[in-house]
N, CA and C atoms of all chains as a GROMACS GRO file, in nm:
protein
  615
    1UNK      N    1   1.196  -4.328   3.587
    1UNK     CA    2   1.125  -4.208   3.540
    1UNK      C    3   1.173  -4.167   3.401
    2UNK      N    4   1.309  -4.151   3.391
    2UNK     CA    5   1.369  -4.114   3.263
    2UNK      C    6   1.346  -4.221   3.157
    3UNK      N    7   1.346  -4.344   3.208
    3UNK     CA    8   1.324  -4.455   3.116
    3UNK      C    9   1.184  -4.448   3.055
    4UNK      N   10   1.086  -4.412   3.144
    4UNK     CA   11   0.948  -4.400   3.097
    4UNK      C   12   0.939  -4.292   2.988
    5UNK      N   13   1.007  -4.179   3.013
    5UNK     CA   14   1.004  -4.066   2.920
    5UNK      C   15   1.059  -4.108   2.784
    6UNK      N   16   1.173  -4.176   2.790
    6UNK     CA   17   1.233  -4.218   2.663
    6UNK      C   18   1.145  -4.319   2.590
    7UNK      N   19   1.072  -4.397   2.669
    7UNK     CA   20   0.980  -4.492   2.606
    7UNK      C   21   0.871  -4.417   2.531
    8UNK      N   22   0.820  -4.307   2.595
    8UNK     CA   23   0.713  -4.229   2.533
    8UNK      C   24   0.762  -4.167   2.403
    9UNK      N   25   0.881  -4.108   2.409
    9UNK     CA   26   0.936  -4.045   2.289
    9UNK      C   27   0.952  -4.149   2.178
   10UNK      N   28   1.004  -4.264   2.217
   10UNK     CA   29   1.026  -4.369   2.118
   10UNK      C   30   0.892  -4.413   2.057
   11UNK      N   31   0.792  -4.423   2.146
   11UNK     CA   32   0.661  -4.466   2.098
   11UNK      C   33   0.603  -4.365   1.999
   12UNK      N   34   0.617  -4.233   2.029
   12UNK     CA   35   0.565  -4.130   1.937
   12UNK      C   36   0.635  -4.136   1.802
   13UNK      N   37   0.766  -4.149   1.812
   13UNK     CA   38   0.844  -4.152   1.688
   13UNK      C   39   0.801  -4.272   1.602
   14UNK      N   40   0.776  -4.382   1.670
   14UNK     CA   41   0.736  -4.503   1.597
   14UNK      C   42   0.602  -4.480   1.529
   15UNK      N   43   0.511  -4.415   1.604
   15UNK     CA   44   0.378  -4.391   1.547
   15UNK      C   45   0.389  -4.303   1.423
   16UNK      N   46   0.476  -4.200   1.432
   16UNK     CA   47   0.493  -4.110   1.318
   16UNK      C   48   0.552  -4.184   1.199
   17UNK      N   49   0.645  -4.272   1.230
   17UNK     CA   50   0.710  -4.348   1.122
   17UNK      C   51   0.614  -4.445   1.056
   18UNK      N   52   0.506  -4.478   1.132
   18UNK     CA   53   0.413  -4.576   1.077
   18UNK      C   54   0.306  -4.513   0.988
   19UNK      N   55   0.318  -4.384   0.959
   19UNK     CA   56   0.219  -4.320   0.873
   19UNK      C   57   0.214  -4.391   0.737
   20UNK      N   58   0.095  -4.413   0.694
   20UNK     CA   59   0.083  -4.481   0.565
   20UNK      C   60   0.116  -4.382   0.454
   21UNK      N   61   0.140  -4.432   0.338
   21UNK     CA   62   0.171  -4.348   0.223
   21UNK      C   63   0.054  -4.254   0.195
   22UNK      N   64  -0.070  -4.307   0.212
   22UNK     CA   65  -0.189  -4.225   0.187
   22UNK      C   66  -0.194  -4.108   0.285
   23UNK      N   67  -0.165  -4.143   0.412
   23UNK     CA   68  -0.171  -4.039   0.515
   23UNK      C   69  -0.064  -3.933   0.490
   24UNK      N   70   0.055  -3.976   0.450
   24UNK     CA   71   0.162  -3.881   0.421
   24UNK      C   72   0.123  -3.788   0.307
   25UNK      N   73   0.065  -3.848   0.205
   25UNK     CA   74   0.023  -3.771   0.088
   25UNK      C   75  -0.085  -3.669   0.127
   26UNK      N   76  -0.176  -3.715   0.211
   26UNK     CA   77  -0.285  -3.628   0.255
   26UNK      C   78  -0.228  -3.508   0.332
   27UNK      N   79  -0.130  -3.537   0.419
   27UNK     CA   80  -0.069  -3.429   0.497
   27UNK      C   81   0.004  -3.330   0.407
   28UNK      N   82   0.071  -3.386   0.305
   28UNK     CA   83   0.144  -3.298   0.212
   28UNK      C   84   0.047  -3.208   0.136
   29UNK      N   85  -0.070  -3.264   0.101
   29UNK     CA   86  -0.169  -3.184   0.029
   29UNK      C   87  -0.228  -3.075   0.117
   30UNK      N   88  -0.237  -3.106   0.246
   30UNK     CA   89  -0.294  -3.008   0.340
   30UNK      C   90  -0.195  -2.898   0.376
   31UNK      N   91  -0.067  -2.921   0.347
   31UNK     CA   92   0.036  -2.828   0.394
   31UNK      C   93   0.013  -2.683   0.349
   32UNK      N   94  -0.017  -2.654   0.220
   32UNK     CA   95  -0.037  -2.514   0.181
   32UNK      C   96  -0.148  -2.446   0.261
   33UNK      N   97  -0.257  -2.520   0.288
   33UNK     CA   98  -0.368  -2.461   0.366
   33UNK      C   99  -0.322  -2.428   0.507
   34UNK      N  100  -0.248  -2.523   0.567
   34UNK     CA  101  -0.202  -2.499   0.704
   34UNK      C  102  -0.102  -2.385   0.708
   35UNK      N  103  -0.019  -2.377   0.601
   35UNK     CA  104   0.082  -2.270   0.594
   35UNK      C  105   0.011  -2.134   0.586
   36UNK      N  106  -0.092  -2.127   0.500
   36UNK     CA  107  -0.167  -2.002   0.482
   36UNK      C  108  -0.230  -1.957   0.614
   37UNK      N  109  -0.286  -2.057   0.686
   37UNK     CA  110  -0.350  -2.027   0.814
   37UNK      C  111  -0.247  -1.973   0.913
   38UNK      N  112  -0.129  -2.036   0.913
   38UNK     CA  113  -0.023  -1.995   1.004
   38UNK      C  114   0.025  -1.854   0.969
   39UNK      N  115   0.048  -1.829   0.839
   39UNK     CA  116   0.099  -1.698   0.796
   39UNK      C  117  -0.002  -1.588   0.829
   40UNK      N  118  -0.132  -1.616   0.803
   40UNK     CA  119  -0.230  -1.512   0.831
   40UNK      C  120  -0.241  -1.485   0.981
   41UNK      N  121  -0.212  -1.587   1.061
   41UNK     CA  122  -0.219  -1.568   1.207
   41UNK      C  123  -0.106  -1.480   1.257
   42UNK      N  124   0.012  -1.487   1.192
   42UNK     CA  125   0.125  -1.407   1.242
   42UNK      C  126   0.141  -1.275   1.168
   43UNK      N  127   0.064  -1.255   1.059
   43UNK     CA  128   0.077  -1.132   0.980
   43UNK      C  129   0.025  -1.014   1.062
   44UNK      N  130   0.105  -0.907   1.078
   44UNK     CA  131   0.056  -0.796   1.160
   44UNK      C  132  -0.056  -0.719   1.092
   45UNK      N  133  -0.148  -0.668   1.172
   45UNK     CA  134  -0.256  -0.585   1.119
   45UNK      C  135  -0.196  -0.453   1.071
   46UNK      N  136  -0.243  -0.400   0.957
   46UNK     CA  137  -0.191  -0.270   0.915
   46UNK      C  138  -0.230  -0.160   1.015
   47UNK      N  139  -0.137  -0.071   1.040
   47UNK     CA  140  -0.161   0.036   1.139
   47UNK      C  141  -0.177   0.169   1.066
   48UNK      N  142  -0.288   0.235   1.092
   48UNK     CA  143  -0.316   0.364   1.029
   48UNK      C  144  -0.303   0.475   1.132
   49UNK      N  145  -0.253   0.591   1.086
   49UNK     CA  146  -0.244   0.707   1.175
   49UNK      C  147  -0.307   0.828   1.107
   50UNK      N  148  -0.356   0.916   1.192
   50UNK     CA  149  -0.416   1.038   1.138
   50UNK      C  150  -0.304   1.138   1.108
   51UNK      N  151  -0.316   1.201   0.993
   51UNK     CA  152  -0.220   1.303   0.954
   51UNK      C  153  -0.297   1.429   0.918
   52UNK      N  154  -0.261   1.540   0.984
   52UNK     CA  155  -0.324   1.668   0.954
   52UNK      C  156  -0.214   1.766   0.915
   53UNK      N  157  -0.230   1.828   0.799
   53UNK     CA  158  -0.135   1.932   0.756
   53UNK      C  159  -0.216   2.059   0.730
   54UNK      N  160  -0.181   2.164   0.802
   54UNK     CA  161  -0.253   2.291   0.785
   54UNK      C  162  -0.159   2.389   0.714
   55UNK      N  163  -0.202   2.435   0.597
   55UNK     CA  164  -0.121   2.531   0.521
   55UNK      C  165  -0.206   2.656   0.495
   56UNK      N  166  -0.154   2.745   0.412
   56UNK     CA  167  -0.231   2.864   0.376
   56UNK      C  168  -0.361   2.819   0.308
   57UNK      N  169  -0.468   2.898   0.325
   57UNK     CA  170  -0.600   2.851   0.278
   57UNK      C  171  -0.604   2.807   0.131
   58UNK      N  172  -0.525   2.874   0.047
   58UNK     CA  173  -0.533   2.837  -0.095
   58UNK      C  174  -0.420   2.742  -0.140
   59UNK      N  175  -0.335   2.708  -0.046
   59UNK     CA  176  -0.221   2.622  -0.083
   59UNK      C  177  -0.269   2.481  -0.118
   60UNK      N  178  -0.212   2.426  -0.221
   60UNK     CA  179  -0.243   2.287  -0.256
   60UNK      C  180  -0.141   2.199  -0.185
   61UNK      N  181  -0.193   2.103  -0.111
   61UNK     CA  182  -0.106   2.013  -0.034
   61UNK      C  183  -0.109   1.876  -0.101
   62UNK      N  184   0.009   1.823  -0.127
   62UNK     CA  185   0.020   1.690  -0.187
   62UNK      C  186   0.086   1.598  -0.086
   63UNK      N  187   0.022   1.485  -0.064
   63UNK     CA  188   0.084   1.379   0.016
   63UNK      C  189   0.141   1.278  -0.083
   64UNK      N  190   0.270   1.249  -0.070
   64UNK     CA  191   0.340   1.164  -0.168
   64UNK      C  192   0.405   1.048  -0.092
   65UNK      N  193   0.397   0.929  -0.147
   65UNK     CA  194   0.455   0.815  -0.074
   65UNK      C  195   0.605   0.801  -0.100
   66UNK      N  196   0.664   0.699  -0.040
   66UNK     CA  197   0.810   0.684  -0.049
   66UNK      C  198   0.856   0.634  -0.186
   67UNK      N  199   0.762   0.603  -0.274
   67UNK     CA  200   0.797   0.573  -0.413
   67UNK      C  201   0.772   0.695  -0.501
   68UNK      N  202   0.742   0.805  -0.439
   68UNK     CA  203   0.715   0.932  -0.507
   68UNK      C  204   0.587   0.925  -0.591
   69UNK      N  205   0.493   0.847  -0.545
   69UNK     CA  206   0.361   0.845  -0.608
   69UNK      C  207   0.267   0.931  -0.525
   70UNK      N  208   0.192   1.022  -0.588
   70UNK     CA  209   0.096   1.104  -0.512
   70UNK      C  210  -0.011   1.015  -0.450
   71UNK      N  211  -0.041   1.040  -0.324
   71UNK     CA  212  -0.139   0.960  -0.251
   71UNK      C  213  -0.269   1.038  -0.229
   72UNK      N  214  -0.254   1.165  -0.197
   72UNK     CA  215  -0.373   1.245  -0.170
   72UNK      C  216  -0.342   1.393  -0.193
   73UNK      N  217  -0.447   1.466  -0.230
   73UNK     CA  218  -0.434   1.609  -0.258
   73UNK      C  219  -0.542   1.682  -0.181
   74UNK      N  220  -0.507   1.799  -0.126
   74UNK     CA  221  -0.609   1.878  -0.055
   74UNK      C  222  -0.574   2.025  -0.069
   75UNK      N  223  -0.672   2.109  -0.045
   75UNK     CA  224  -0.647   2.253  -0.051
   75UNK      C  225  -0.662   2.310   0.090
   76UNK      N  226  -0.559   2.380   0.134
   76UNK     CA  227  -0.565   2.445   0.267
   76UNK      C  228  -0.532   2.352   0.381
   77UNK      N  229  -0.613   2.250   0.400
   77UNK     CA  230  -0.590   2.155   0.510
   77UNK      C  231  -0.604   2.012   0.458
   78UNK      N  232  -0.505   1.934   0.489
   78UNK     CA  233  -0.511   1.790   0.456
   78UNK      C  234  -0.541   1.717   0.587
   79UNK      N  235  -0.649   1.645   0.591
   79UNK     CA  236  -0.684   1.570   0.712
   79UNK      C  237  -0.716   1.428   0.667
   80UNK      N  238  -0.627   1.338   0.697
   80UNK     CA  239  -0.642   1.203   0.643
   80UNK      C  240  -0.595   1.098   0.743
   81UNK      N  241  -0.607   0.975   0.701
   81UNK     CA  242  -0.560   0.864   0.782
   81UNK      C  243  -0.490   0.768   0.686
   82UNK      N  244  -0.364   0.742   0.709
   82UNK     CA  245  -0.288   0.657   0.617
   82UNK      C  246  -0.201   0.558   0.693
   83UNK      N  247  -0.153   0.459   0.621
   83UNK     CA  248  -0.064   0.359   0.680
   83UNK      C  249   0.061   0.426   0.737
   84UNK      N  250   0.112   0.371   0.846
   84UNK     CA  251   0.235   0.427   0.902
   84UNK      C  252   0.348   0.411   0.800
   85UNK      N  253   0.447   0.501   0.806
   85UNK     CA  254   0.560   0.490   0.714
   85UNK      C  255   0.616   0.626   0.678
   86UNK      N  256   0.695   0.627   0.572
   86UNK     CA  257   0.763   0.749   0.530
   86UNK      C  258   0.687   0.811   0.413
   87UNK      N  259   0.666   0.940   0.421
   87UNK     CA  260   0.595   1.013   0.316
   87UNK      C  261   0.668   1.145   0.289
   88UNK      N  262   0.620   1.214   0.187
   88UNK     CA  263   0.668   1.349   0.158
   88UNK      C  264   0.546   1.439   0.144
   89UNK      N  265   0.564   1.563   0.188
   89UNK     CA  266   0.459   1.664   0.167
   89UNK      C  267   0.514   1.766   0.068
   90UNK      N  268   0.432   1.799  -0.030
   90UNK     CA  269   0.469   1.907  -0.123
   90UNK      C  270   0.359   2.011  -0.120
   91UNK      N  271   0.400   2.135  -0.131
   91UNK     CA  272   0.305   2.246  -0.124
   91UNK      C  273   0.312   2.328  -0.251
   92UNK      N  274   0.202   2.395  -0.281
   92UNK     CA  275   0.207   2.489  -0.392
   92UNK      C  276   0.120   2.450  -0.507
   93UNK      N  277   0.086   2.550  -0.586
   93UNK     CA  278  -0.008   2.525  -0.695
   93UNK      C  279   0.053   2.438  -0.804
   94UNK      N  280   0.180   2.461  -0.833
   94UNK     CA  281   0.240   2.378  -0.938
   94UNK      C  282   0.254   2.235  -0.888
   95UNK      N  283   0.297   2.221  -0.763
   95UNK     CA  284   0.303   2.089  -0.699
   95UNK      C  285   0.386   1.987  -0.775
   96UNK      N  286   0.434   1.892  -0.705
   96UNK     CA  287   0.497   1.774  -0.764
   96UNK      C  288   0.616   1.801  -0.854
   97UNK      N  289   0.673   1.918  -0.845
   97UNK     CA  290   0.797   1.937  -0.921
   97UNK      C  291   0.894   2.028  -0.848
   98UNK      N  292   0.873   2.040  -0.719
   98UNK     CA  293   0.963   2.130  -0.647
   98UNK      C  294   1.020   2.066  -0.523
   99UNK      N  295   1.007   2.140  -0.415
   99UNK     CA  296   1.064   2.097  -0.288
   99UNK      C  297   0.968   2.002  -0.217
  100UNK      N  298   1.023   1.900  -0.155
  100UNK     CA  299   0.940   1.806  -0.079
  100UNK      C  300   0.991   1.801   0.065
  101UNK      N  301   0.897   1.784   0.157
  101UNK     CA  302   0.932   1.777   0.299
  101UNK      C  303   0.909   1.633   0.347
  102UNK      N  304   1.015   1.564   0.384
  102UNK     CA  305   0.997   1.424   0.429
  102UNK      C  306   0.934   1.418   0.568
  103UNK      N  307   0.844   1.326   0.588
  103UNK     CA  308   0.788   1.304   0.722
  103UNK      C  309   0.786   1.153   0.752
  104UNK      N  310   0.797   1.123   0.880
  104UNK     CA  311   0.786   0.984   0.926
  104UNK      C  312   0.656   0.974   1.004
  105UNK      N  313   0.567   0.890   0.961
  105UNK     CA  314   0.437   0.879   1.028
  105UNK      C  315   0.435   0.751   1.110
  106UNK      N  316   0.465   0.764   1.238
  106UNK     CA  317   0.462   0.648   1.328
  106UNK      C  318   0.364   0.670   1.443
  107UNK      N  319   0.291   0.779   1.436
  107UNK     CA  320   0.189   0.812   1.534
  107UNK      C  321   0.102   0.917   1.469
  108UNK      N  322  -0.008   0.955   1.532
  108UNK     CA  323  -0.087   1.064   1.477
  108UNK      C  324   0.003   1.189   1.470
  109UNK      N  325  -0.016   1.266   1.365
  109UNK     CA  326   0.076   1.379   1.344
  109UNK      C  327   0.000   1.500   1.292
  110UNK      N  328   0.029   1.616   1.349
  110UNK     CA  329  -0.032   1.740   1.302
  110UNK      C  330   0.081   1.836   1.268
  111UNK      N  331   0.080   1.889   1.148
  111UNK     CA  332   0.188   1.977   1.104
  111UNK      C  333   0.129   2.105   1.045
  112UNK      N  334   0.205   2.212   1.058
  112UNK     CA  335   0.164   2.336   0.991
  112UNK      C  336   0.266   2.365   0.882
  113UNK      N  337   0.228   2.454   0.793
  113UNK     CA  338   0.318   2.492   0.684
  113UNK      C  339   0.450   2.546   0.741
  114UNK      N  340   0.441   2.630   0.847
  114UNK     CA  341   0.562   2.686   0.910
  114UNK      C  342   0.654   2.575   0.960
  115UNK      N  343   0.594   2.477   1.026
  115UNK     CA  344   0.675   2.365   1.079
  115UNK      C  345   0.744   2.290   0.966
  116UNK      N  346   0.669   2.265   0.860
  116UNK     CA  347   0.726   2.191   0.745
  116UNK      C  348   0.842   2.269   0.685
  117UNK      N  349   0.819   2.398   0.664
  117UNK     CA  350   0.921   2.480   0.596
  117UNK      C  351   1.045   2.500   0.683
  118UNK      N  352   1.029   2.483   0.814
  118UNK     CA  353   1.145   2.497   0.904
  118UNK      C  354   1.224   2.366   0.913
  119UNK      N  355   1.166   2.259   0.865
  119UNK     CA  356   1.230   2.127   0.879
  119UNK      C  357   1.313   2.089   0.759
  120UNK      N  358   1.358   1.964   0.754
  120UNK     CA  359   1.440   1.918   0.641
  120UNK      C  360   1.360   1.916   0.511
  121UNK      N  361   1.429   1.938   0.401
  121UNK     CA  362   1.361   1.934   0.271
  121UNK      C  363   1.449   1.862   0.170
  122UNK      N  364   1.390   1.821   0.061
  122UNK     CA  365   1.468   1.758  -0.046
  122UNK      C  366   1.400   1.789  -0.178
  123UNK      N  367   1.468   1.760  -0.286
  123UNK     CA  368   1.408   1.784  -0.417
  123UNK      C  369   1.327   1.664  -0.460
  124UNK      N  370   1.218   1.693  -0.527
  124UNK     CA  371   1.132   1.584  -0.574
  124UNK      C  372   1.209   1.490  -0.667
  125UNK      N  373   1.186   1.361  -0.649
  125UNK     CA  374   1.249   1.259  -0.734
  125UNK      C  375   1.145   1.207  -0.835
  126UNK      N  376   1.192   1.150  -0.944
  126UNK     CA  377   1.094   1.086  -1.033
  126UNK      C  378   1.031   0.965  -0.965
  127UNK      N  379   0.905   0.935  -0.998
  127UNK     CA  380   0.840   0.819  -0.935
  127UNK      C  381   0.917   0.690  -0.964
  128UNK      N  382   0.923   0.603  -0.863
  128UNK     CA  383   0.992   0.474  -0.882
  128UNK      C  384   0.891   0.371  -0.930
  129UNK      N  385   0.942   0.278  -1.007
  129UNK     CA  386   0.856   0.167  -1.051
  129UNK      C  387   0.827   0.076  -0.933
  130UNK      N  388   0.708   0.020  -0.933
  130UNK     CA  389   0.673  -0.076  -0.829
  130UNK      C  390   0.726  -0.213  -0.869
  131UNK      N  391   0.751  -0.298  -0.768
  131UNK     CA  392   0.800  -0.434  -0.798
  131UNK      C  393   0.691  -0.515  -0.865
  132UNK      N  394  -0.454   1.847  -1.339
  132UNK     CA  395  -0.309   1.827  -1.355
  132UNK      C  396  -0.281   1.678  -1.374
  133UNK      N  397  -0.200   1.647  -1.472
  133UNK     CA  398  -0.166   1.506  -1.496
  133UNK      C  399  -0.071   1.459  -1.387
  134UNK      N  400  -0.096   1.343  -1.335
  134UNK     CA  401  -0.011   1.290  -1.228
  134UNK      C  402   0.107   1.216  -1.288
  135UNK      N  403   0.228   1.260  -1.257
  135UNK     CA  404   0.344   1.195  -1.318
  135UNK      C  405   0.384   1.066  -1.247
  136UNK      N  406   0.294   0.971  -1.244
  136UNK     CA  407   0.331   0.842  -1.184
  136UNK      C  408   0.416   0.765  -1.282
  137UNK      N  409   0.487   0.668  -1.232
  137UNK     CA  410   0.574   0.589  -1.319
  137UNK      C  411   0.492   0.526  -1.431
  138UNK      N  412   0.369   0.488  -1.395
  138UNK     CA  413   0.285   0.420  -1.493
  138UNK      C  414   0.253   0.510  -1.611
  139UNK      N  415   0.243   0.637  -1.583
  139UNK     CA  416   0.202   0.727  -1.688
  139UNK      C  417   0.317   0.765  -1.776
  140UNK      N  418   0.434   0.718  -1.734
  140UNK     CA  419   0.529   0.785  -1.798
  140UNK      C  420   0.661   0.768  -1.850
  141UNK      N  421   0.756   0.825  -1.787
  141UNK     CA  422   0.882   0.850  -1.854
  141UNK      C  423   0.977   0.733  -1.843
  142UNK      N  424   0.937   0.627  -1.778
  142UNK     CA  425   1.033   0.521  -1.752
  142UNK      C  426   1.036   0.415  -1.862
  143UNK      N  427   0.956   0.433  -1.963
  143UNK     CA  428   0.962   0.341  -2.076
  143UNK      C  429   0.881   0.215  -2.050
  144UNK      N  430   0.914   0.110  -2.123
  144UNK     CA  431   0.840  -0.014  -2.108
  144UNK      C  432   0.723  -0.016  -2.204
  145UNK      N  433   0.676  -0.140  -2.235
  145UNK     CA  434   0.565  -0.144  -2.330
  145UNK      C  435   0.433  -0.118  -2.259
  146UNK      N  436   0.328  -0.112  -2.340
  146UNK     CA  437   0.198  -0.074  -2.288
  146UNK      C  438   0.148  -0.168  -2.178
  147UNK      N  439   0.174  -0.299  -2.198
  147UNK     CA  440   0.130  -0.397  -2.097
  147UNK      C  441   0.196  -0.373  -1.963
  148UNK      N  442   0.325  -0.341  -1.965
  148UNK     CA  443   0.397  -0.313  -1.841
  148UNK      C  444   0.339  -0.190  -1.773
  149UNK      N  445   0.308  -0.090  -1.855
  149UNK     CA  446   0.258   0.035  -1.797
  149UNK      C  447   0.118   0.015  -1.738
  150UNK      N  448   0.040  -0.067  -1.802
  150UNK     CA  449  -0.094  -0.098  -1.749
  150UNK      C  450  -0.079  -0.172  -1.616
  151UNK      N  451   0.010  -0.269  -1.613
  151UNK     CA  452   0.033  -0.346  -1.491
  151UNK      C  453   0.082  -0.253  -1.380
  152UNK      N  454   0.172  -0.162  -1.416
  152UNK     CA  455   0.228  -0.067  -1.320
  152UNK      C  456   0.119   0.025  -1.264
  153UNK      N  457   0.031   0.072  -1.352
  153UNK     CA  458  -0.077   0.161  -1.308
  153UNK      C  459  -0.174   0.087  -1.216
  154UNK      N  460  -0.204  -0.038  -1.250
  154UNK     CA  461  -0.293  -0.118  -1.163
  154UNK      C  462  -0.229  -0.134  -1.025
  155UNK      N  463  -0.098  -0.166  -1.024
  155UNK     CA  464  -0.027  -0.186  -0.897
  155UNK      C  465  -0.026  -0.057  -0.815
  156UNK      N  466  -0.005   0.057  -0.884
  156UNK     CA  467  -0.002   0.186  -0.814
  156UNK      C  468  -0.139   0.216  -0.753
  157UNK      N  469  -0.245   0.192  -0.830
  157UNK     CA  470  -0.381   0.216  -0.778
  157UNK      C  471  -0.407   0.135  -0.652
  158UNK      N  472  -0.372   0.007  -0.658
  158UNK     CA  473  -0.398  -0.081  -0.543
  158UNK      C  474  -0.311  -0.042  -0.423
  159UNK      N  475  -0.185  -0.009  -0.451
  159UNK     CA  476  -0.093   0.025  -0.342
  159UNK      C  477  -0.135   0.154  -0.271
  160UNK      N  478  -0.163   0.256  -0.352
  160UNK     CA  479  -0.200   0.386  -0.293
  160UNK      C  480  -0.336   0.376  -0.223
  161UNK      N  481  -0.429   0.303  -0.286
  161UNK     CA  482  -0.559   0.285  -0.221
  161UNK      C  483  -0.548   0.214  -0.088
  162UNK      N  484  -0.462   0.111  -0.081
  162UNK     CA  485  -0.443   0.037   0.045
  162UNK      C  486  -0.388   0.127   0.154
  163UNK      N  487  -0.301   0.222   0.113
  163UNK     CA  488  -0.244   0.314   0.212
  163UNK      C  489  -0.352   0.395   0.281
  164UNK      N  490  -0.456   0.427   0.205
  164UNK     CA  491  -0.559   0.515   0.261
  164UNK      C  492  -0.681   0.440   0.311
  165UNK      N  493  -0.723   0.337   0.240
  165UNK     CA  494  -0.853   0.276   0.271
  165UNK      C  495  -0.843   0.130   0.316
  166UNK      N  496  -0.724   0.074   0.321
  166UNK     CA  497  -0.712  -0.067   0.352
  166UNK      C  498  -0.730  -0.151   0.226
  167UNK      N  499  -0.728  -0.282   0.243
  167UNK     CA  500  -0.740  -0.371   0.126
  167UNK      C  501  -0.878  -0.358   0.064
  168UNK      N  502  -0.885  -0.354  -0.069
  168UNK     CA  503  -1.016  -0.345  -0.133
  168UNK      C  504  -1.089  -0.479  -0.126
  169UNK      N  505  -1.220  -0.475  -0.139
  169UNK     CA  506  -1.293  -0.602  -0.146
  169UNK      C  507  -1.254  -0.669  -0.277
  170UNK      N  508  -1.263  -0.802  -0.285
  170UNK     CA  509  -1.216  -0.873  -0.405
  170UNK      C  510  -1.276  -0.820  -0.535
  171UNK      N  511  -1.405  -0.779  -0.530
  171UNK     CA  512  -1.469  -0.730  -0.653
  171UNK      C  513  -1.398  -0.606  -0.706
  172UNK      N  514  -1.358  -0.517  -0.615
  172UNK     CA  515  -1.291  -0.394  -0.658
  172UNK      C  516  -1.152  -0.426  -0.710
  173UNK      N  517  -1.081  -0.516  -0.641
  173UNK     CA  518  -0.948  -0.554  -0.688
  173UNK      C  519  -0.958  -0.618  -0.828
  174UNK      N  520  -1.058  -0.704  -0.845
  174UNK     CA  521  -1.076  -0.769  -0.975
  174UNK      C  522  -1.106  -0.664  -1.082
  175UNK      N  523  -1.190  -0.568  -1.044
  175UNK     CA  524  -1.227  -0.464  -1.140
  175UNK      C  525  -1.104  -0.383  -1.184
  176UNK      N  526  -1.020  -0.349  -1.088
  176UNK     CA  527  -0.898  -0.272  -1.120
  176UNK      C  528  -0.806  -0.356  -1.210
  177UNK      N  529  -0.789  -0.482  -1.172
  177UNK     CA  530  -0.697  -0.566  -1.250
  177UNK      C  531  -0.750  -0.599  -1.389
  178UNK      N  532  -0.881  -0.582  -1.407
  178UNK     CA  533  -0.935  -0.613  -1.540
  178UNK      C  534  -0.936  -0.490  -1.633
  179UNK      N  535  -0.901  -0.373  -1.581
  179UNK     CA  536  -0.897  -0.255  -1.668
  179UNK      C  537  -0.768  -0.260  -1.751
  180UNK      N  538  -0.782  -0.257  -1.880
  180UNK     CA  539  -0.666  -0.267  -1.968
  180UNK      C  540  -0.642  -0.136  -2.044
  181UNK      N  541  -0.715  -0.032  -2.008
  181UNK     CA  542  -0.703   0.095  -2.077
  181UNK      C  543  -0.621   0.190  -1.989
  182UNK      N  544  -0.502   0.226  -2.036
  182UNK     CA  545  -0.411   0.307  -1.956
  182UNK      C  546  -0.471   0.443  -1.920
  183UNK      N  547  -0.542   0.503  -2.016
  183UNK     CA  548  -0.605   0.634  -1.991
  183UNK      C  549  -0.704   0.624  -1.875
  184UNK      N  550  -0.782   0.517  -1.877
  184UNK     CA  551  -0.883   0.500  -1.771
  184UNK      C  552  -0.814   0.480  -1.634
  185UNK      N  553  -0.705   0.406  -1.635
  185UNK     CA  554  -0.631   0.385  -1.510
  185UNK      C  555  -0.572   0.517  -1.459
  186UNK      N  556  -0.523   0.598  -1.552
  186UNK     CA  557  -0.467   0.728  -1.512
  186UNK      C  558  -0.576   0.819  -1.454
  187UNK      N  559  -0.696   0.813  -1.513
  187UNK     CA  560  -0.807   0.892  -1.459
  187UNK      C  561  -0.841   0.846  -1.317
  188UNK      N  562  -0.839   0.714  -1.298
  188UNK     CA  563  -0.870   0.660  -1.165
  188UNK      C  564  -0.763   0.703  -1.064
  189UNK      N  565  -0.636   0.706  -1.110
  189UNK     CA  566  -0.529   0.750  -1.020
  189UNK      C  567  -0.549   0.897  -0.980
  190UNK      N  568  -0.594   0.979  -1.075
  190UNK     CA  569  -0.625   1.118  -1.044
  190UNK      C  570  -0.740   1.126  -0.942
  191UNK      N  571  -0.843   1.046  -0.967
  191UNK     CA  572  -0.960   1.048  -0.877
  191UNK      C  573  -0.926   0.997  -0.737
  192UNK      N  574  -0.834   0.902  -0.733
  192UNK     CA  575  -0.796   0.841  -0.605
  192UNK      C  576  -0.742   0.946  -0.506
  193UNK      N  577  -0.685   1.053  -0.561
  193UNK     CA  578  -0.629   1.158  -0.475
  193UNK      C  579  -0.738   1.231  -0.397
  194UNK      N  580  -0.861   1.225  -0.446
  194UNK     CA  581  -0.964   1.309  -0.385
  194UNK      C  582  -1.081   1.233  -0.325
  195UNK      N  583  -1.093   1.104  -0.354
  195UNK     CA  584  -1.207   1.029  -0.300
  195UNK      C  585  -1.179   0.985  -0.157
  196UNK      N  586  -1.286   0.942  -0.089
  196UNK     CA  587  -1.273   0.907   0.053
  196UNK      C  588  -1.285   0.758   0.081
  197UNK      N  589  -1.310   0.678  -0.022
  197UNK     CA  590  -1.319   0.533   0.001
  197UNK      C  591  -1.305   0.460  -0.133
  198UNK      N  592  -1.284   0.329  -0.127
  198UNK     CA  593  -1.279   0.249  -0.250
  198UNK      C  594  -1.410   0.262  -0.326
  199UNK      N  595  -1.521   0.264  -0.252
  199UNK     CA  596  -1.652   0.271  -0.317
  199UNK      C  597  -1.668   0.401  -0.395
  200UNK      N  598  -1.612   0.510  -0.340
  200UNK     CA  599  -1.622   0.639  -0.411
  200UNK      C  600  -1.547   0.637  -0.544
  201UNK      N  601  -1.449   0.550  -0.551
  201UNK     CA  602  -1.370   0.543  -0.675
  201UNK      C  603  -1.454   0.487  -0.789
  202UNK      N  604  -1.546   0.399  -0.755
  202UNK     CA  605  -1.636   0.340  -0.855
  202UNK      C  606  -1.781   0.366  -0.814
  203UNK      N  607  -1.828   0.489  -0.830
  203UNK     CA  608  -1.968   0.515  -0.793
  203UNK      C  609  -2.060   0.428  -0.876
  204UNK      N  610  -2.171   0.386  -0.814
  204UNK     CA  611  -2.260   0.293  -0.887
  204UNK      C  612  -2.311   0.357  -1.015
  205UNK      N  613  -2.306   0.276  -1.119
  205UNK     CA  614  -2.343   0.332  -1.251
  205UNK      C  615  -2.489   0.308  -1.281
   0.00000   0.00000   0.00000
């Protein structure tokens, strides 16, 4: 039984070794296409979550990404859908030069101005360069 | 209000770098909200070489609801 198995393995290996130069070249040329197909098959789908921020009716709400680039602006209520990840919310008419409230968006999230102001805060940073 | 993105601003670099940076910011921020753009829109963004125009698009991106809204049919 084991002998048969080893014979099969040996036979496969021999067949692979017998690939002609043309066949090897063809396989090498096909490799990038096969790699692309494989990578796209394992690449995760982007996940979006709904984010609602309710502030005072005239408050300007800024959604800022983790590179400190503004992503979206709304007045009174921000109701959007964005990729999961880390963001900052800034409030106020001057906007973008004061206090920022960090949020982690890993599920749908609804926040009020009171909740934001009661949570952690940090000072706005200058925008980072993208790679 | 002018958006103080890195592309617009204070981090230095020559004009070509800033244009490239603004294009990258537009695509990155747009993807966060609307998903990947269709190839025509990506090509259109990458072919804009006017920094002012890119900055205007970045401002508009904050308020539009889709990639198509960013480039209304002319």
